[in-house]
Steps between C-alpha positions, in 0.01 A plus 500: 500500500367381167805386295336624180487855633802512728736635234248685287625850414305786645320711237681822412343834428424590141763774517772255604396262224537776243830607649636148493401458136659831414828410664502165324462692174769751598747235607424273207419201716770232515554473125842665491823435682626700795776661294247663268324679780573842644369758746413865457587783740190417706611140545232354271617190315440446127577212268636727225548863397216464253260397775626780726432773246164357400391478862625849587355673197204276410368341821207262449174692477345261750727624779330734748649850520594455867695189413695676224589765757606239754716328240636844403437444131545809284199416288587656165784624283374857534506483879848345495637805321284743695642366827853525363452854378353606834798354686767668288324835500518501880859392570765754595627675190867419548748216454390337826142488377606351168711231663258437787744612767814348348657816364843372601510280187446789260859622457640148456224416254556813288877452498477138387243583231717784372795263463294258293359768268837672457654167402241436228525855371881482483483168315256645249224261600272781616430837341459765774225691321152432638398306810169432674490467880205276591339542841722804553331624820664820623778459244761322709641312199435769240678762709776288652582282200335543162536877452874456557533256211226566243418797280125466547316351796126433530341354811162347571323425827139435601503735801443859392626641832836324452533611140435860601769471768745364244418787267577748778832347601662386172649801327724320251462614137495131406155453655223524244165340583334413830219255424225421752387147420509148635721269295195286426345794313810677369494584129838558340540814289870455424769236462782466753856374504454377856191422705579492872258288707603475864303368797165565335380197301389330820239775541307398189332171421690226320280534192550877487876462553522270197301741282708796619825322415365425153432872451850577625648264242302671225628843608872434531740662254793329332789432738261462787508387860238372739586563863284286726568512871226311683 
């Protein structure tokens, strides 16, 4: 064989060329160290969170639609939240649905959270007046924790079906408002002594989480408490 052609690479299809370029963009080439990389739930590797979100929500316009589907890219911020809302509106409307089959942790979780809040209330570090339950779902935390400790409880969740279920099941006089809204779009109409955010921030984008926390800070009363459980 001709030595000049023996090791020549075979030409690839145009589609594979585009795909290879896209993955080089997604992974960030070899410019960053291994420790800065990470994988998403689909096993795709990214060089940073910034690149992950940009690729998921703003894929290059040059990518063919079939390739975006193969790479399982969401494609836009609107679709990200639409997919999330569709999922939560179709889960079972009970504790198992809220905890994705791990309802056994609910009682322990509520008991531990109650101990923490009771401690701060007793020490005068938290006023038990108004609290907002973020991503409240069917009202697991509002019903099992917050209405037992606060005078007024509001809850917000993106899934209307879950909010309606919570409204049906929570009969405590402490419950006031049931808001249907994603946290990324939630507009505060009151100030709170405590804003409870548990197992929900991971369902919104990093940028939206930062902006939401800024709005939380602006709508906290004196003697306030953030409760973040991620």
